[in-house]
C-alpha positions as CSV (number, residue, x, y, z in Angstrom):
1,X,106.1,132.0,119.2
2,X,103.7,130.0,121.3
3,X,102.7,126.6,119.8
4,X,99.3,125.0,120.3
5,X,99.7,121.6,122.0
6,X,97.8,118.4,121.1
7,X,96.5,115.9,123.6
8,X,100.0,114.5,124.1
9,X,101.4,117.9,125.1
10,X,103.5,118.2,122.0
11,X,103.3,120.5,119.0
12,X,101.0,119.2,116.3
13,X,102.5,117.6,113.3
14,X,103.6,120.2,110.7
15,X,104.4,122.9,113.3
16,X,107.4,125.0,112.2
17,X,109.3,123.5,115.1
18,X,109.0,120.1,113.3
19,X,109.3,121.1,109.6
20,X,106.9,119.2,107.3
21,X,104.3,116.9,108.5
22,X,105.5,113.3,108.3
23,X,103.1,110.9,106.8
24,X,104.9,107.8,108.0
25,X,105.9,106.2,111.2
26,X,104.2,105.2,114.5
27,X,102.9,108.7,115.2
28,X,101.1,109.0,111.9
29,X,99.8,105.4,112.1
30,X,98.4,106.0,115.5
31,X,96.2,109.0,114.5
32,X,96.2,109.8,110.8
33,X,93.0,111.8,111.2
34,X,94.8,114.3,113.4
35,X,97.4,114.7,110.8
36,X,94.9,115.3,108.1
37,X,93.0,117.8,110.3
38,X,96.1,119.8,110.8
39,X,97.0,119.8,107.1
40,X,93.5,121.0,106.2
41,X,94.1,124.0,108.5
42,X,97.0,125.0,106.2
43,X,94.8,125.2,103.1
44,X,93.6,122.8,100.3
45,X,97.2,121.5,100.1
46,X,100.4,121.5,102.1
47,X,103.9,120.2,102.0
48,X,104.5,116.8,103.7
49,X,107.3,114.3,103.9
50,X,106.0,111.1,102.3
51,X,109.2,109.2,103.3
52,X,112.5,110.3,104.9
53,X,114.0,113.1,102.7
54,X,111.1,113.0,100.2
55,X,108.8,116.1,100.1
56,X,105.6,116.2,98.1
57,X,102.6,118.5,98.1
58,X,99.6,116.7,99.6
59,X,96.0,117.7,98.5
60,X,93.5,117.3,101.3
61,X,90.5,119.2,99.9
62,X,87.9,117.1,98.1
63,X,87.2,119.9,95.5
64,X,90.8,120.5,94.8
65,X,91.5,116.7,94.5
66,X,88.7,116.3,92.1
67,X,89.9,119.3,90.0
68,X,93.4,117.8,89.7
69,X,92.2,114.3,88.9
70,X,89.9,115.6,86.2
71,X,92.5,117.9,84.5
72,X,95.1,115.7,82.8
73,X,96.2,118.5,80.5
74,X,97.5,120.6,83.5
75,X,98.5,117.7,85.8
76,X,100.3,114.8,84.2
77,X,101.3,111.4,85.7
78,X,104.7,110.8,84.1
79,X,107.1,110.7,87.0
80,X,110.2,111.1,84.8
81,X,109.4,114.8,85.2
82,X,110.1,114.7,89.0
83,X,112.5,117.6,89.7
84,X,114.0,116.3,92.9
85,X,114.6,112.8,91.5
86,X,116.3,114.2,88.4
87,X,118.5,116.4,90.5
88,X,119.6,113.4,92.6
89,X,117.9,114.5,95.8
90,X,115.9,111.4,96.4
91,X,117.7,108.6,98.4
92,X,118.3,105.6,96.2
93,X,116.9,103.3,98.9
94,X,113.8,105.5,99.5
95,X,110.6,103.5,100.0
96,X,108.9,106.2,97.9
97,X,110.7,105.1,94.7
98,X,108.9,101.8,94.2
99,X,105.6,103.6,94.7
100,X,106.4,106.8,92.6
101,X,109.1,105.8,90.2
102,X,108.2,105.6,86.5
103,X,107.0,102.3,85.0
104,X,105.8,101.8,81.4
105,X,102.1,101.2,82.4
106,X,98.8,103.0,82.2
107,X,99.2,104.5,85.6
108,X,102.3,106.5,84.7
109,X,101.3,107.4,81.1
110,X,99.6,110.3,79.6
111,X,97.8,111.2,76.4
112,X,97.7,108.7,73.5
113,X,100.1,106.3,75.3
114,X,97.8,106.2,78.3
115,X,94.6,105.8,76.2
116,X,96.1,102.8,74.4
117,X,97.2,100.9,77.5
118,X,94.1,101.9,79.4
119,X,91.8,100.6,76.7
120,X,93.6,97.3,76.7
121,X,93.2,96.9,80.4
122,X,89.6,98.1,80.5
123,X,88.5,95.8,77.7
124,X,90.3,92.8,79.3
125,X,88.6,93.4,82.6
126,X,85.2,94.1,81.1
127,X,85.0,90.5,79.8
128,X,85.2,89.0,83.3
129,X,82.0,87.1,84.0
130,X,80.5,88.6,87.2
131,X,78.9,85.4,88.4
132,X,82.1,83.5,87.8
133,X,84.0,86.2,89.8
134,X,81.6,85.8,92.7
135,X,82.1,82.0,92.6
136,X,85.9,82.3,92.5
137,X,85.8,84.6,95.5
138,X,83.5,82.4,97.4
139,X,85.6,79.3,96.6
140,X,88.8,81.1,97.7
141,X,87.1,82.4,100.8
142,X,85.8,78.9,101.8
143,X,89.2,77.4,101.3
144,X,90.9,80.0,103.5
145,X,88.2,79.7,106.2
146,X,88.5,76.0,106.1
147,X,92.2,76.3,107.1
148,X,91.4,78.0,110.4
149,X,87.7,77.4,111.3
150,X,88.3,74.0,113.0
151,X,90.9,75.5,115.3
152,X,89.8,74.2,118.8
153,X,90.6,77.6,120.3
154,X,88.1,79.3,118.0
155,X,90.6,82.1,117.3
156,X,91.9,83.6,114.0
157,X,93.7,86.7,112.7
158,X,91.7,87.9,109.8
159,X,94.3,90.0,108.0
160,X,97.0,87.3,107.7
161,X,94.6,84.3,107.5
162,X,92.0,85.8,105.2
163,X,92.1,89.4,103.9
164,X,95.7,89.2,102.6
165,X,95.7,85.9,100.8
166,X,92.2,86.0,99.3
167,X,92.8,88.6,96.6
168,X,96.0,86.8,95.6
169,X,94.0,83.5,95.1
170,X,91.4,85.3,93.0
171,X,93.9,87.2,90.9
172,X,96.0,84.0,90.2
173,X,92.8,82.4,88.9
174,X,91.8,85.4,86.8
175,X,95.3,85.6,85.3
176,X,95.1,81.9,84.3
177,X,98.1,80.8,86.4
178,X,98.8,77.1,86.6
179,X,99.5,76.1,90.2
180,X,103.3,76.4,90.3
181,X,103.3,79.8,88.5
182,X,100.5,81.0,90.8
183,X,102.7,80.1,93.8
184,X,105.5,82.2,92.4
185,X,103.3,85.1,91.5
186,X,101.9,85.1,95.1
187,X,105.4,84.8,96.6
188,X,106.7,87.7,94.4
189,X,103.9,90.2,95.1
190,X,103.7,89.3,98.8
191,X,107.4,89.7,99.0
192,X,107.3,93.2,97.3
193,X,104.8,94.4,99.9
194,X,106.9,92.9,102.7
195,X,110.2,94.3,101.4
196,X,111.7,90.9,100.7
197,X,115.0,91.2,98.7
198,X,114.6,89.9,95.1
199,X,110.8,89.7,95.3
200,X,110.5,91.8,92.2
201,X,112.7,89.3,90.3
202,X,110.5,86.4,91.4
203,X,107.4,88.2,90.3
204,X,108.8,89.3,87.0
205,X,110.2,85.9,86.2
206,X,106.9,84.2,87.0
207,X,104.8,86.6,84.9
208,X,107.3,86.3,82.0
209,X,106.8,82.5,82.1
210,X,103.1,83.0,82.3
211,X,103.1,85.2,79.2
212,X,105.3,82.6,77.3
213,X,102.8,79.9,78.4
214,X,99.8,81.9,77.0
215,X,101.6,82.3,73.7
216,X,101.6,78.5,73.5
217,X,98.3,77.8,75.2
218,X,95.9,80.8,75.2
219,X,93.1,80.7,77.7
220,X,90.0,82.4,78.8
221,X,91.8,84.7,81.2
222,X,92.9,88.4,81.6
223,X,96.5,87.6,80.6
224,X,95.5,86.1,77.2
225,X,93.0,89.0,76.6
226,X,95.7,91.5,77.2
227,X,98.0,89.7,74.8
228,X,95.4,89.4,72.1
229,X,94.0,93.0,72.4
230,X,93.9,95.1,69.2
231,X,96.2,97.6,70.9
232,X,99.0,95.2,70.1
233,X,100.8,95.3,73.5
234,X,104.3,93.9,73.5
235,X,105.1,91.2,76.0
236,X,106.9,93.7,78.2
237,X,103.9,96.0,78.2
238,X,101.6,93.0,79.1
239,X,103.9,92.2,82.0
240,X,103.8,95.7,83.3
241,X,100.0,95.9,83.1
242,X,99.8,92.7,85.0
243,X,102.2,94.0,87.7
244,X,100.0,97.1,88.0
245,X,96.8,95.1,88.3
246,X,98.5,92.9,91.0
247,X,100.1,95.7,93.0
248,X,97.2,98.2,92.5
249,X,94.6,95.6,93.4
250,X,96.0,93.4,96.1
251,X,96.8,95.9,98.9
252,X,93.6,98.0,98.5
253,X,91.4,94.9,98.4
254,X,93.1,93.5,101.4
255,X,92.5,96.7,103.3
256,X,88.9,96.9,102.1
257,X,88.1,93.3,103.1
258,X,89.8,93.7,106.5
259,X,88.3,97.0,107.4
260,X,84.8,96.1,106.2
261,X,84.8,92.8,108.1
262,X,86.0,94.6,111.3
263,X,83.3,97.3,110.9
264,X,80.6,94.7,110.4
265,X,81.7,92.6,113.4
266,X,82.1,95.7,115.6
267,X,79.8,96.4,118.6
268,X,78.8,99.7,117.0
269,X,77.5,98.2,113.7
270,X,73.8,98.5,113.4
271,X,72.2,95.1,113.1
272,X,70.4,94.4,109.9
273,X,72.4,96.6,107.6
274,X,73.7,94.9,104.5
275,X,77.4,94.1,103.9
276,X,77.4,96.6,101.0
277,X,77.0,99.4,103.6
278,X,80.1,98.3,105.5
279,X,82.1,98.3,102.3
280,X,80.8,101.7,101.2
281,X,81.6,103.2,104.7
282,X,85.1,101.8,104.4
283,X,85.6,103.4,101.0
284,X,84.4,106.7,102.4
285,X,86.0,106.8,105.8
286,X,89.0,104.6,105.5
287,X,90.0,104.9,101.9
288,X,92.2,101.7,101.2
289,X,94.5,103.8,99.0
290,X,95.1,106.7,101.4
291,X,97.7,108.9,99.7
292,X,98.9,108.3,96.2
293,X,98.3,109.3,92.5
294,X,101.3,111.6,92.0
295,X,100.6,114.4,89.5
296,X,103.1,116.8,88.0
297,X,102.0,120.3,87.1
298,X,103.0,121.2,83.6
299,X,103.5,124.8,84.8
300,X,103.3,126.7,88.1
301,X,99.8,126.6,89.4
302,X,98.2,128.6,92.3
303,X,96.1,126.5,94.7
304,X,94.8,128.5,97.7
305,X,97.8,130.4,99.0
306,X,100.3,127.8,97.7
307,X,102.1,127.7,94.4
308,X,102.4,124.2,93.0
309,X,105.7,124.3,91.1
310,X,106.0,122.7,87.7
311,X,107.3,119.1,87.8
312,X,107.1,118.9,91.6
313,X,105.0,115.9,92.8
314,X,101.5,116.6,93.9
315,X,99.9,113.7,95.7
316,X,96.2,113.2,96.3
317,X,95.1,112.3,99.9
318,X,92.0,110.2,99.1
319,X,91.6,109.6,102.8
320,X,91.6,113.3,103.7
321,X,89.5,114.3,100.7
322,X,86.8,111.8,101.5
323,X,86.5,113.0,105.1
324,X,86.8,116.7,104.2
325,X,84.5,118.5,106.6
326,X,83.2,120.8,103.8
327,X,82.1,117.6,102.1
328,X,80.7,115.7,105.1
329,X,78.2,118.5,105.8
330,X,76.2,117.4,102.7
331,X,77.6,113.9,102.1
332,X,74.2,112.3,102.6
333,X,73.0,114.2,99.5
334,X,75.7,112.7,97.4
335,X,75.8,109.4,95.6
336,X,77.2,106.5,97.6
337,X,79.8,106.3,94.8
338,X,80.9,110.0,95.0
339,X,83.9,109.0,97.2
340,X,87.4,109.2,95.7
341,X,88.6,105.8,96.9
342,X,88.8,104.6,93.3
343,X,90.1,107.9,92.0
344,X,88.3,110.0,89.4
345,X,89.0,111.2,85.8
346,X,90.9,109.4,83.1
347,X,93.1,107.5,85.6
348,X,90.3,106.2,87.9
349,X,90.5,102.6,88.8
350,X,89.5,100.5,85.8
351,X,88.5,97.6,88.1
352,X,86.3,99.4,90.6
353,X,83.2,97.3,90.0
354,X,85.0,93.9,90.2
355,X,86.9,95.2,93.3
356,X,83.7,96.2,95.1
357,X,82.1,92.8,94.2
358,X,85.1,90.9,95.5
359,X,85.1,92.9,98.8
360,X,81.4,92.4,99.4
361,X,81.5,88.7,98.5
362,X,84.5,88.1,100.8
363,X,82.9,89.7,103.8
364,X,79.6,87.9,103.2
365,X,81.4,84.5,102.8
366,X,83.0,85.1,106.2
367,X,79.8,86.0,107.9
368,X,77.9,83.1,106.3
369,X,80.4,80.5,107.3
370,X,81.3,81.9,110.8
371,X,77.9,83.4,111.8
372,X,78.9,83.9,115.4
373,X,82.3,85.5,114.7
374,X,83.2,88.6,116.7
375,X,86.2,90.8,117.1
376,X,88.3,90.3,120.2
377,X,89.4,94.0,120.2
378,X,87.0,97.0,119.7
379,X,87.2,98.6,116.3
380,X,88.4,101.9,117.7
381,X,91.4,100.1,119.4
382,X,92.6,98.3,116.3
383,X,96.0,99.5,115.0
384,X,96.6,100.8,111.5
385,X,99.7,100.2,109.4
386,X,102.0,103.2,109.9
387,X,102.6,103.8,106.2
388,X,101.3,106.7,104.0
389,X,100.1,104.7,100.9
390,X,97.3,102.6,102.2
391,X,94.9,102.6,105.1
392,X,95.1,99.0,106.4
393,X,94.6,97.4,109.8
394,X,97.6,95.6,111.2
395,X,95.6,92.7,112.5
396,X,92.0,91.8,113.3
397,X,91.8,89.1,116.0
398,X,88.4,87.3,116.0
399,X,86.8,84.5,118.0
400,X,84.1,82.1,116.8
401,X,82.7,78.6,117.5
402,X,85.1,76.1,115.9
403,X,83.4,74.0,113.2
404,X,84.5,70.9,115.1
405,X,82.1,72.0,117.9
406,X,79.1,72.7,115.7
407,X,76.3,70.1,115.2
408,X,75.9,68.7,111.7
409,X,73.8,71.0,109.5
410,X,72.7,71.0,105.9
411,X,73.1,74.7,105.5
412,X,74.9,77.7,107.1
413,X,72.9,80.5,108.6
414,X,73.3,84.0,107.1
415,X,74.5,86.8,109.4
416,X,71.3,88.8,108.7
417,X,68.2,88.7,106.5
418,X,69.6,91.6,104.5
419,X,72.9,90.0,103.6
420,X,73.1,88.2,100.3
421,X,73.7,84.5,100.1
422,X,75.7,82.5,97.6
423,X,74.0,81.8,94.3
424,X,72.4,78.3,94.2
425,X,74.8,77.4,91.4
426,X,77.9,78.3,93.3
427,X,80.1,75.3,94.2
428,X,80.0,74.2,97.8
429,X,82.9,72.4,99.6
430,X,83.0,70.6,102.9
431,X,85.1,72.3,105.6
432,X,87.1,69.1,105.9
433,X,87.8,68.8,102.2
434,X,91.5,69.0,101.1
435,X,94.6,68.4,103.2
436,X,93.7,68.9,106.8
437,X,97.3,69.6,107.8
438,X,97.7,72.5,105.3
439,X,99.3,75.4,107.2
440,X,97.5,78.7,107.6
441,X,98.7,81.4,105.3
442,X,101.1,84.1,106.5
443,X,102.3,87.1,104.5
444,X,105.2,86.9,102.1
445,X,105.8,83.2,101.7
446,X,109.3,82.6,100.4
447,X,110.1,81.2,97.0
448,X,111.8,78.3,98.7
449,X,108.7,77.5,100.7
450,X,106.6,77.6,97.5
451,X,108.8,74.9,96.0
452,X,108.3,72.3,98.7
453,X,106.4,69.2,98.0
454,X,103.1,70.6,99.2
455,X,103.5,73.6,97.0
456,X,102.6,77.1,97.8
457,X,99.3,78.8,98.6
458,X,97.9,78.6,95.1
459,X,98.9,74.9,94.6
460,X,97.3,74.0,97.9
461,X,94.1,75.9,96.9
462,X,93.9,74.2,93.5
463,X,94.5,70.8,95.1
464,X,91.7,71.5,97.6
465,X,89.3,72.4,94.8
466,X,90.0,69.1,93.2
467,X,89.3,67.2,96.5
468,X,93.0,66.1,96.7
């Protein structure tokens, strides 16, 4: 049999000579679009390896993805049904288990159990004040930018210095964390994403103490609202919903902020377009959650020429579905919100509006405070993380005029007349406010580092807001 060769002179991923397409590793990370294009040639879905030794069915068709997402009676989310896992076929150290293994939260629940947990989360998020969320995001952004904007080299790395820590600061504030607990929450969730041993225990311990604190001193925050909701969540259920919000919000927001910033700063971006357009384009073309949302058919289902077997995992490729050629032909006629980056159906993201607002505000804050910032590498040459779950840039090196080299000014110019500016009532801080020697943030700070005298990221941020 003669195999078609790709540009590298090798069989395309998924060729019978290779077995299943592998959705991990350097080859996938270097060109995910080619992998999705090949999978589409096999039909609306195809078998892939999501991790070594872990096969799933991946849906790449927009229409098929939407059908599955909107039919919870036929496709359920409880991963305790997973055939291969129950038969002991999944490696115990598989990176797929933390992402697909069952947890008692809304994401992995169905029916009445899902409705109860989902309502508690939705109601708790709905009471977030939008203006206050914008202010929190702007304040977090200004703090982070202050840590690198005076660098005499005029260089920074946006992913590590900005896009990664910003959601963590905002969430720690929304959850009502005092500084020390906020440090540990950030250390725990960062460590989980970095694979740091024991990070889950750090996060669980910190959130457990936060819940105990809110029993003693309730506050105007998401944690307290979850605890006091009429659904009557147990402390364990509250903890798992908080973990879901952290893990389900941090990585996608980091990816969205980073990619949108890189797009806006790229040479190809059309001058004058608002930041919202960059975020929308990111959600369509570079879905932050790329491949996820495992569903389990309740019975064998025919999809195209494939049979989806009962209780075998079916994952949705939000990245491939959003760029489905059958969709892009008439995408301009669709609503800007018709993308699947936030999912669809009963399990769609309950925080899509706050998430969009945080991403837009974060990019605008960067452009307003560093108006001459530009990427040091063309957008097309930036590297993507070689993992299946999220579409995130590895790094975004930028250059800008250091603040120390700028003349005194009473205001900061906006990047364009179309880009929104901060509300007049939003708090403003000097770039030199706070401890000038505070180190720039790097991913996965250790628990030991968080306990030093300066404190961790959240402690330093809180001290900066107080002018200390």
